[in-house]
N, C-alpha and C positions, 0 to 999 in steps of 0.2 A: 564403444559406449557401455558403461556399467548400468545395469537395470536392477531395481529393487522394488519392493511393494510396501507401502505404508501400513501401519497398524492404527485402527480407530481407537482413540483415547477418550473421547467424550462425544456425546450425541445430544440431540434435542435443541440445537440452535435454530434460529430462523434463517439468518444469512450472515455469517461471520466475515468481517473485512478488517483491514488495517492492523494485522498482528504486530506486536512489538514485544521484545524481550526486555524486561525492566524490573529491577529489584528482585531478581530470582523467580519471576513469574511471567506468564504469557498474558499480556493485555491485548484486547481487541474490541472492535465495535461489533455488536450484533445489529447490523444496519436497520433491517426492517422491524426489529423489535425495539428500536429506538433507545439503545442503552450501550454503555461501555462496561466490559466485563473483565474479570481476572481469573486465571486458571493456573493451578499448580498440579504437577503430576500426582495422581492418587487422590485428588480432592475434587469436589463438585465445582462447577462453574459458579462464580460469585458476581453479582451485579454490583458495580461501584457507583454508577450514576445513570439516571434516566433523563430523557429529553422529550420535548413535544413533537419532534420530527426525526427522520432518519439521520444517522451519523455515520461517518466513515473514518478518514485519516486521523491518526493520533500522533502526539509527540510531546516531549518534555523540554522546557527551556533549562538553561544551566542551573537556575535556582530551584528546580523541581516543579515548576508550574506546568500543569497539564494543559495542552491545547487540543481541541476537538473540532473537526470539521462538521458543521451543520449544513447538510446538503441542500435542502430546498430553500433555506433562507440565504444561501450563498454567503455564509459567514464562517469565521473561525472564532470559537468560543474559548475563553480563558477561565480556568478554575480559580475560585477565590480562596481555596484551601479549607473551606468550611462546608463543602457540599454544594455550593452554588456556582453558577457560571455567568460571566458577563461577555459582551461582544468585544473580542480582541481586534477584529477587522471585518469590514463589510466589503465583499467582492462583487456585489450585485451590479455595479456599474461597469465591470470589466468582463464578466463571463456571461455567455448566452444561455447556459443550462446548469443543472445542479453541480455543485462542487463535489469532489471525490477524495482522492488520496492526497497525502501530504508528507513531506519530510521536513524536520526541524534541524537546522544546522547547528554547529558548535556554539555559535553566538546567540542562538535563540530566534534567528530569522526563520521564516517558514516559506517553502515552495508548495503551492497548492494547484492541483489539476482540476479539470472539470469534464463533463461528458461531451460538451460541444453541441449536442442535439438531443432530442427527446428519444432516448434509446428504447424505452418500453411503450412509447405512445405512437410509434410508427413514423417518427421523424427520419429524414434523410441524413446520412452521415455528413458531417461538416467539420472543417478544420477549426481549431480553437487555440487558446493561449494557456501558458503556465504563468501563474501569478507569484509574486514575492511580497511577503509582509515583513517589515523590519522588526527587530526584537521588541521594541516598545509598542508595537501594534499601530492601529490607526490606518493611515492611508497605504493602500497596496499599489504595486506597479506591475506592469507586464514584463516578465523576464524573457519569454520566448513566444513566438507566434507560429502559425501554420503547422499545428500539431494535430495528429490524427488520434484523438481520444487519449490525452496524456494521463497515464495511470500510475502504477507503482513507480516510486522514485527513490534513488539512493545517492549518497555522497561518499566518495572515497575517503579513506582514513586521513590523507593529507589535506583534505578540504579543497582540493583543486579541481575535482571533476564531479559533475552531476550526470547520472545515467537514469533515464526514464523509459518506461515501456509505452510505446505508442500502440495501443491495442488494435485500432483499426488499420494501422500501417504494418502490422505483423513484424515489428522490429523493436530493438532497443537502441535508443539514440543517446549519444554522449555530448556533453558541452564542457568547455573549460569555464570555471567560475573565475571571471576576471576581477570581480568585486561583488559584494553582496547584492544579489538581484540582477547582476550583469552577466549574462551567459553568452559566450563566444565560441568560435571554432566548432560549430555543429558538425557532427559526423555520425555515421552508423556504427554502433558498437557490434551489433549482431543482427542478422535476419533470422527469424524463426523458421523452422521447417514448414513446408506447405501444409495448410490446413490447421496450423497452430497459431495462437495469438497470445501475447503476454498480458497478464492482469497484474496482480501484485508481484513484487520482486524483492530479493535481498542479496547481499554481497558477502563473499567469503574472503579469507585471508590470502588465498591464491589468486585473487582478482577475478574469479568467476562470478557470474550472476545467475542465481536461481530465479526462474520465471514460472509462476503458476499459470497453467494453460487449461482453461475450462473446456475447450473444444477437444482436448485429447485425454481428459481425466488423468492429468499428470503434471509433475513439475520437472522442468528441464534445466540442467546446469549448462550455461553457455560461456564460452571464452570469447575474448575479443576476436572478431573475424567470423564468428558464427559456429565454430565447432561445438557440437553437443557432446559433453563428456560423460554425463550421468543422467539417468531418467528414473524418477520415482513415480510409480503408478499408484493412484488413489481410487477410492470406491465410486466416485462421482465427480462432478465438475470441480476443478481446483481453481479457486478464485484469489487466494493470497497465501504467502508463505513467509516464514521467519526462522532464522537459526537461533537456537537457544538451548536450554537444558544444561546438563553437566558438561563443562568445557565449551559451552555454546556450540556444540557440534551435533545437535539434533535438528533435523528439518521438520518444523511444524507447518502443516498445511490446513487451511480452512477450506472446507468443501461444502457443496450444497447441490441439490438436484436441479435448481433453477435460480437465476438471479432476479427474476421478475418479482416485484413487490407483491403481486397478487398470488404468487405460488404458495402452496400450503406451507405453514410453519412447521418446524420440527425436523426437517431433513438435514439441517446443517450439522457438521461434525468437525472435530479437531482430529487430524491424523498425523502420524509421526513416523520418521524413518531416520536411521543414522546417515550422517553426511561426511564427506571425505575431509572437509576443512571447516574450521570454526567461523563464526560470524565476524564481520569486519565493517568498519565505516558506520554510517548512519542511514536509516534508523537502527 
């Protein structure tokens, strides 16, 4: 296993989540600050949209429309291109707790995870579902059930496989995408080492999955079957990661001292380290 240490690039976030490399910049949600941000190397973090509640997963449809997960409302919002947002889909009838991360497929359909239980309010862990929203929005459907906190999600470049992190299951789980919103052939892609759990994830051109693991203050690169090939140490809890930068071969990691909404603001950072392979697939 190859080990390296990330460098802090930006400070002062509340709690960064959902990083995406798009248009030559790193976009992400500052969840507890209730905003979506953009950052470029050597520049200050820029706020591009604010919201009444916490936000998480991000994604763009083929026409460039930005989708944003509104967590407490259990909705996905759609940008109107003029600074406003409308409801793209309401998932409140399908999910038991706040919505979280999301991946948007090549056609503009969205797969959205949720906590499944009241993580910060003392709730007992419970299995939950992954939802799918068609490109036009409106009615969502359940794409997969019996998931242990479905979190970071990626789609392979051929559009045939979806891989998600089951945070409370300590594993990466893969599905065959039989049709939009229809997931079959469920199998374990990789188990994480003891004491580690996957939060946000991203995919590289060699088929490896980087998983941010807050319990180990690290990002791990896992191959199918569970071999850990690379480890990037960060300064505090690693909650999400994305490949981007020059050649899309820099691993950006969003870190924070704590994920609890009541934790002090300002500990969140963007950290970065070179990666062995470039970004692949979606997001």
